[in-house]
Phi, psi and omega in degrees: 000129182227165173093222191277054173240159183298322184224081178301146180165188179265128182229142174261137179230158179296154174303139179083007180293158179246169180304322179304322180293320180291319177299317179298317177296331180272012175085009179089179182285151174287331183217139178304331181294333180295327182293330182288345185261003183234160175262097185294347179271358181304120177292143178259153176230158177303135177085008180286145168250126183245124178240123176261119184293143178279163184308317183282352181274140182269339185279161181286160177298146183253136174227113184225162170275129184279156171081004178207155176288136177305124175080002182239156172286147184275338186084356177245099180077005177072014179296146177235154173243167176292157174289135183279140172272169180304324183286344180263004180270158178279131180283121177296325182275347188230346186294145174283167179301318181293327177293318180294328179292343178284346180287152181300125177073012180251118178253190181305316185294310179296323179297320177296320179296320180295314180297316180300315181299311185291335177292329177271323183222091177306139183296130174261339175207155177301326180302335179297341178304332180295339181274353179283133182304133178088001178246103179266186184299319182293315179297318180300315180302324178288318187283329188302334180278347186256352187237158175213177179277000000 
């Protein structure tokens, strides 16, 4: 659990748990306004990463399966994750460096490059990611399913 909760961290919940259960384990929301932007009835699955957007952030909360590209096979044991919706993708224009580093193949240097690029030229389309230093066609193909504007 990340973002606008009292105690971000890794939490175990019972099978069949909902987002409300995870938020409760994380000490609740930092702001009552954060609650209005999420579906507290969202069922949880093993390996999910949940990001609750902070008040000043414009993007929707992100809920993704960790350790694999959304909708793609990981190549490790054949595990698959659910296909990500636009709201579960990382925002190129708003994500922090640590959020960008959660993307496949993005470390501190590439995250800095993305941030540097967007400070000069806010992303108008996901395809612009190809113009960021260090992101070639193969890396872009991996990332395009994980990011949004």
